[in-house]
ZAMARGU-4260 file (C-alpha; in steps of 0.2 Angstrom, whole numbers, plus 5000, padded with zeros to 4 digits):
<rodrens>
0) 4700/5203/5054 | 4685/5194/5060 | 4695/5180/5068 | 4705/5194/5077 | 4689/5202/5083
5) 4682/5186/5089 | 4699/5182/5099 | 4699/5198/5106 | 4681/5197/5112 | 4684/5180/5119
10) 4699/5187/5128 | 4689/5201/5136 | 4675/5190/5141 | 4687/5180/5152 | 4684/5185/5171
15) 4703/5188/5174 | 4705/5198/5158 | 4689/5209/5163 | 4696/5211/5181 | 4713/5217/5175
20) 4706/5229/5162 | 4693/5235/5175 | 4708/5238/5188 | 4719/5247/5175 | 4704/5258/5169
25) 4700/5262/5187 | 4717/5266/5192 | 4720/5277/5177 | 4704/5287/5179 | 4707/5289/5199
30) 4725/5294/5196 | 4719/5306/5182 | 4706/5313/5194 | 4719/5314/5209 | 4730/5327/5200
35) 4717/5340/5199 | 4710/5336/5217 | 4728/5337/5224 | 4731/5354/5215 | 4715/5360/5222
40) 4718/5354/5239 | 4735/5361/5239 | 4729/5378/5233 | 4715/5378/5246 | 4728/5376/5259
45) 4738/5389/5251 | 4724/5401/5251 | 4719/5397/5270 | 4737/5399/5275 | 4738/5416/5265
50) 4723/5422/5274 | 4730/5417/5291 | 4746/5426/5287 | 4736/5441/5280 | 4725/5443/5296
55) 4741/5441/5308 | 4750/5452/5297 | 4736/5466/5296 | 4734/5466/5315 | 4752/5468/5318
60) 4754/5482/5305 | 4738/5491/5313 | 4748/5490/5330 | 4764/5497/5322 | 4754/5511/5312
65) 4744/5516/5327 | 4760/5518/5337 | 4768/5529/5323 | 4753/5539/5321 | 4751/5542/5340
70) 4769/5547/5341 | 4767/5559/5327 | 4752/5566/5336 | 4761/5569/5352 | 4775/5578/5344
75) 4763/5589/5334 | 4753/5593/5350 | 4768/5599/5360 | 4773/5617/5358 | 4792/5615/5355
80) 4797/5620/5336 | 4816/5623/5338 | 4831/5611/5337 | 4838/5611/5355 | 4840/5600/5371
85) 4822/5601/5375 | 4817/5596/5357 | 4829/5581/5357 | 4823/5576/5374 | 4805/5577/5368
90) 4810/5566/5353 | 4819/5553/5364 | 4804/5553/5376 | 4793/5548/5361 | 4805/5534/5355
95) 4805/5528/5372 | 4786/5528/5374 | 4782/5519/5358 | 4794/5504/5355 | 4790/5503/5336
100) 4797/5521/5334 | 4815/5519/5330 | 4819/5537/5326 | 4809/5554/5329 | 4814/5569/5319
105) 4810/5587/5318 | 4813/5596/5301 | 4806/5613/5297 | 4815/5616/5281 | 4830/5624/5288
110) 4835/5615/5304 | 4835/5596/5308 | 4837/5586/5323 | 4834/5568/5330 | 4833/5558/5345
115) 4848/5549/5337 | 4862/5562/5338 | 4873/5552/5326 | 4859/5551/5313 | 4861/5532/5311
120) 4846/5529/5302 | 4844/5530/5283 | 4830/5543/5282 | 4824/5551/5266 | 4834/5566/5261
125) 4827/5583/5265 | 4815/5589/5251 | 4811/5572/5244 | 4793/5570/5240 | 4783/5557/5250
130) 4779/5540/5242 | 4761/5542/5249 | 4753/5559/5253 | 4737/5557/5262 | 4726/5571/5270
135) 4734/5570/5288 | 4750/5559/5286 | 4764/5557/5273 | 4773/5541/5270 | 4790/5537/5265
140) 4797/5519/5260 | 4815/5515/5259 | 4823/5501/5250 | 4822/5484/5257 | 4838/5479/5249
145) 4850/5487/5262 | 4858/5473/5274 | 4857/5484/5290 | 4842/5480/5301 | 4844/5497/5310
150) 4840/5507/5294 | 4823/5515/5293 | 4810/5504/5284 | 4795/5515/5285 | 4793/5534/5289
155) 4778/5543/5293 | 4777/5562/5293 | 4765/5576/5299 | 4768/5594/5300 | 4787/5596/5305
160) 4789/5579/5312 | 4793/5562/5306 | 4795/5546/5314 | 4802/5529/5307 | 4802/5512/5312
165) 4818/5502/5308 | 4820/5487/5297 | 4822/5475/5312 | 4806/5482/5321 | 4796/5480/5305
170) 4802/5463/5303 | 4799/5458/5320 | 4781/5466/5320 | 4776/5458/5303 | 4784/5441/5304
175) 4784/5439/5285 | 4784/5421/5279 | 4800/5415/5270 | 4801/5421/5252 | 4787/5433/5255
180) 4785/5452/5252 | 4775/5465/5259 | 4770/5478/5246 | 4763/5495/5246 | 4753/5498/5230
185) 4751/5516/5225 | 4746/5526/5210 | 4729/5519/5209 | 4736/5501/5208 | 4750/5505/5195
190) 4766/5504/5206 | 4771/5492/5220 | 4784/5498/5232 | 4792/5484/5243 | 4792/5487/5262
195) 4799/5470/5266 | 4805/5456/5255 | 4809/5457/5236 | 4802/5468/5223 | 4789/5460/5213
200) 4784/5462/5194 | 4768/5474/5194 | 4755/5474/5190 | 4750/5455/5190 | 4745/5447/5174
205) 4726/5447/5178 | 4713/5448/5191 | 4719/5464/5200 | 4713/5473/5209 | 4703/5460/5219
210) 4691/5464/5233 | 4699/5466/5250 | 4703/5450/5258 | 4703/5440/5242 | 4718/5430/5235
215) 4724/5432/5217 | 4734/5418/5210 | 4747/5420/5197 | 4759/5408/5188 | 4772/5409/5202
220) 4764/5419/5217 | 4749/5422/5227 | 4743/5439/5231 | 4733/5444/5247 | 4725/5462/5247
225) 4724/5466/5265 | 4708/5476/5271 | 4713/5494/5274 | 4702/5510/5276 | 4714/5521/5265
230) 4710/5524/5247 | 4728/5531/5245 | 4737/5515/5245 | 4734/5496/5246 | 4744/5484/5257
235) 4748/5467/5248 | 4756/5451/5255 | 4765/5441/5241 | 4770/5423/5244 | 4777/5411/5232
240) 4765/5396/5226 | 4768/5379/5231 | 4782/5369/5222 | 4779/5354/5213 | 4785/5343/5228
245) 4769/5349/5238 | 4758/5342/5224 | 4768/5326/5223 | 4766/5325/5242 | 4747/5327/5241
250) 4747/5314/5227 | 4758/5302/5237 | 4744/5301/5250 | 4730/5299/5237 | 4739/5285/5229
255) 4736/5271/5240 | 4718/5275/5241 | 4717/5276/5222 | 4725/5259/5220 | 4715/5252/5234
260) 4698/5257/5226 | 4705/5251/5209 | 4709/5234/5216 | 4692/5233/5224 | 4684/5237/5207
265) 4694/5223/5199 | 4689/5211/5212 | 4670/5216/5210 | 4672/5214/5192 | 4680/5197/5194
270) 4667/5192/5206 | 4652/5198/5194 | 4661/5190/5179 | 4663/5173/5187 | 4645/5174/5194
275) 4640/5179/5176 | 4650/5164/5169 | 4644/5153/5182 | 4626/5157/5177 | 4630/5156/5159
280) 4636/5138/5163 | 4621/5135/5173 | 4610/5140/5159 | 4618/5126/5148 | 4617/5114/5162
285) 4599/5118/5165 | 4594/5114/5147 | 4602/5097/5148 | 4594/5094/5164 | 4577/5099/5159
290) 4575/5113/5172 | 4567/5125/5160 | 4548/5124/5158 | 4535/5132/5147 | 4520/5141/5153
295) 4505/5147/5144 | 4497/5164/5147 | 4480/5163/5139 | 4474/5176/5126 | 4455/5179/5128
300) 4441/5187/5119 | 4436/5201/5129 | 4417/5199/5124 | 4415/5180/5127 | 4429/5177/5139
305) 4435/5162/5128 | 4452/5157/5124 | 4459/5161/5107 | 4477/5158/5110 | 4491/5159/5122
310) 4508/5167/5124 | 4522/5154/5127 | 4533/5159/5143 | 4549/5151/5148 | 4552/5147/5167
315) 4567/5141/5176 | 4564/5130/5191 | 4579/5123/5199 | 4580/5105/5205 | 4578/5112/5223
320) 4561/5120/5218 | 4568/5138/5218 | 4565/5149/5203 | 4576/5161/5193 | 4567/5176/5187
325) 4566/5178/5168 | 4571/5196/5171 | 4588/5189/5176 | 4592/5175/5164 | 4584/5181/5148
330) 4596/5196/5147 | 4610/5185/5152 | 4606/5172/5138 | 4605/5187/5125 | 4623/5193/5130
335) 4629/5176/5129 | 4621/5170/5113 | 4612/5156/5121 | 4595/5165/5119 | 4593/5156/5102
340) 4594/5139/5111 | 4580/5145/5123 | 4569/5150/5109 | 4571/5133/5100 | 4567/5125/5116
345) 4550/5135/5119 | 4546/5131/5100 | 4550/5112/5102 | 4541/5110/5119 | 4526/5121/5113
350) 4522/5109/5098 | 4526/5094/5107 | 4514/5098/5121 | 4501/5107/5112 | 4502/5100/5095
355) 4487/5089/5096 | 4476/5103/5104 | 4482/5115/5089 | 4478/5103/5076 | 4461/5100/5084
360) 4457/5119/5085 | 4464/5127/5069 | 4458/5144/5076 | 4469/5143/5091 | 4486/5150/5091
365) 4502/5151/5102 | 4514/5166/5102 | 4533/5164/5103 | 4544/5178/5109 | 4559/5182/5098
370) 4575/5191/5104 | 4585/5202/5093 | 4596/5188/5089 | 4581/5178/5083 | 4575/5193/5073
375) 4591/5197/5065 | 4596/5180/5059 | 4588/5169/5046 | 4588/5153/5056 | 4571/5154/5065
380) 4561/5152/5049 | 4570/5135/5045 | 4568/5129/5063 | 4549/5133/5064 | 4546/5126/5047
385) 4554/5109/5051 | 4544/5108/5067 | 4527/5112/5060 | 4531/5099/5047 | 4534/5086/5060
390) 4519/5091/5071 | 4507/5094/5056 | 4502/5111/5063 | 4498/5126/5052 | 4510/5141/5051
395) 4495/5152/5056 | 4495/5144/5073 | 4512/5149/5077 | 4513/5169/5080 | 4529/5178/5084
400) 4531/5192/5096 | 4545/5205/5095 | 4549/5221/5106 | 4553/5237/5099 | 4570/5237/5108
405) 4573/5220/5099 | 4574/5226/5082 | 4592/5234/5082 | 4592/5237/5063 | 4574/5241/5057
410) 4577/5238/5040 | 4584/5221/5041 | 4571/5217/5054 | 4557/5221/5042 | 4565/5209/5029
415) 4566/5195/5042 | 4549/5198/5049 | 4541/5199/5031 | 4549/5182/5027 | 4540/5175/5042
420) 4524/5183/5038 | 4525/5177/5020 | 4525/5159/5027 | 4509/5162/5036 | 4515/5167/5054
425) 4507/5183/5063 | 4519/5196/5069 | 4515/5205/5085 | 4524/5220/5093 | 4525/5216/5112
430) 4526/5229/5126 | 4520/5242/5113 | 4523/5261/5119 | 4538/5257/5129 | 4551/5258/5115
435) 4553/5271/5101 | 4539/5266/5088 | 4529/5279/5079 | 4516/5279/5066 | 4528/5281/5053
440) 4539/5268/5060 | 4525/5255/5061 | 4520/5258/5044 | 4536/5251/5037 | 4535/5235/5047
445) 4524/5219/5043 | 4514/5219/5058 | 4497/5211/5062 | 4494/5215/5081 | 4500/5227/5094
450) 4501/5222/5112 | 4499/5237/5124 | 4511/5237/5139 | 4503/5233/5156 | 4509/5250/5164
455) 4497/5259/5152 | 4482/5247/5155 | 4486/5250/5175 | 4484/5269/5171 | 4466/5267/5164
460) 4452/5275/5174 | 4465/5286/5184 | 4469/5304/5183 | 4487/5301/5178 | 4499/5308/5165
465) 4499/5290/5155 | 4480/5287/5156 | 4478/5292/5139 | 4492/5283/5131 | 4482/5266/5129
470) 4467/5274/5120 | 4479/5284/5109 | 4488/5268/5104 | 4471/5259/5101 | 4465/5273/5089
475) 4482/5272/5080 | 4481/5253/5078 | 4463/5253/5071 | 4469/5267/5059 | 4482/5254/5052
480) 4470/5240/5053 | 4480/5231/5066 | 4473/5220/5080 | 4476/5225/5098 | 4479/5214/5114
485) 4479/5223/5131 | 4491/5215/5142 | 4491/5213/5162 | 4471/5215/5164 | 4467/5212/5182
490) 4451/5221/5185 | 4434/5221/5177 | 4432/5239/5174 | 4448/5238/5164 | 4439/5226/5152
495) 4424/5238/5151 | 4435/5253/5147 | 4445/5243/5133 | 4429/5236/5126 | 4423/5253/5124
500) 4438/5258/5114 | 4435/5244/5103 | 4449/5232/5109 | 4443/5213/5107 | 4457/5203/5114
505) 4467/5204/5131 | 4477/5193/5143 | 4480/5195/5162 | 4477/5187/5178 | 4459/5192/5179
510) 4456/5178/5166 | 4470/5165/5171 | 4488/5165/5177 | 4500/5156/5166 | 4495/5137/5165
515) 4505/5122/5162 | 4502/5112/5146 | 4490/5100/5155 | 4479/5114/5162 | 4479/5124/5146
520) 4473/5108/5136 | 4459/5105/5149 | 4453/5123/5147 | 4453/5121/5129 | 4445/5104/5128
525) 4435/5104/5143 | 4444/5090/5150 | 4444/5078/5135 | 4460/5070/5132 | 4468/5072/5114
530) 4483/5062/5116 | 4494/5054/5129 | 4499/5064/5144 | 4517/5070/5145 | 4527/5067/5161
535) 4530/5087/5162 | 4513/5093/5157 | 4508/5097/5175 | 4525/5101/5183
</rodrens>
């Protein structure tokens, strides 16, 4: 199982494997997102088209209804109330005057006459109750299934007169989209009568009634309630929803863009992976070429300003003199497993360069930064023990700094750090306050000293939210009998504030910038040479 996992990890770390995986994942994600986006766009387009159709339909229906109402009003305002030539002539004049009136009828319950002597239209039978009965007008709707366009599609009545518009006039006026239906909803929304198009199942499954001018979407159709002033009925336009081919057409346009973005993502991952692989190879080459240097950031007694130790820092200076930031190559070395080689390099170089001065000054120490890899594996104890024996340096003169984020498994880290501490090494928590440590957490770890992060030191003396963090950490450390080192000191007032809180040790550019081995030895010995000078001491 372990062999399979290792093989899989090695395969995935290859640039082309990562690029192909990134392309496939990007394509899958983009296509998965494209489906709801395409559906949303099609639905939005449907709604827009429905609104356009509805507004146009409403405008034409208003024209049609206005003509029918005006024709009825004209007939009711004239004095004739008897079927005869004059009445028929009056009915014909109204039908000629208003182009949407196909037939005008007089019916007083006993006699009936029309502008069409042959009575070609299909009008409601005498005595039939109107489908809609308003305070002024009555409305009759006829079946839309009749094939004859000359038959009446809609009839309005007032008093003893009725006017109708033919199916053909109604179709021309409304201009209904294909497979659409124009419905009149009555009985407080419980029944829908088709004026044009096919009858529809009613009421819809949900979301009815909507506000005027809003669209209701069902599984198969879209319903648009046209704004009207009448409370007796509602006019509803019903249109079929887009078919699957509409969604596929939308997806077809989105497919090239999704694939192009996925290919770009794959190319970017390939570039970054190759760059990372290249930088990883450069790390190995830099170790062979001796491009890594060790600098020493002095740790001073704040009361005497004397050096008590130093933090060993690794720097990468290329052959052309350019520098690569530790913030770039340290995480890379951790991810590629090369960090252990860098830690060993720092240990070897520190004892080679400062071995004589450490032997001559037993109170002096150098702290070495450990990564999570160093902390979790037992190798570091063996490495440092061998080097200390070679250079005859006491274990107490080599301290180890670990970050809170570097302790992946706290229980394992506690055991490993305790083993180092049992051999005489001091354990320092670096950048304290930026991780997840708490008082209970610290009590479980074998720690000798806390190093307060520069961000909290910078806030000292300012009215900032983080200005009280450093004093809190200091008091907590003192309660646990831990030493405190303040990092990043740059101003004298910071020294005074720290001293007032009981802090004894600090480091920062106020005292010294990171020094090479020659400079550091000179500060310690006052210029006296304790051993032969190395070629890279002052580089």
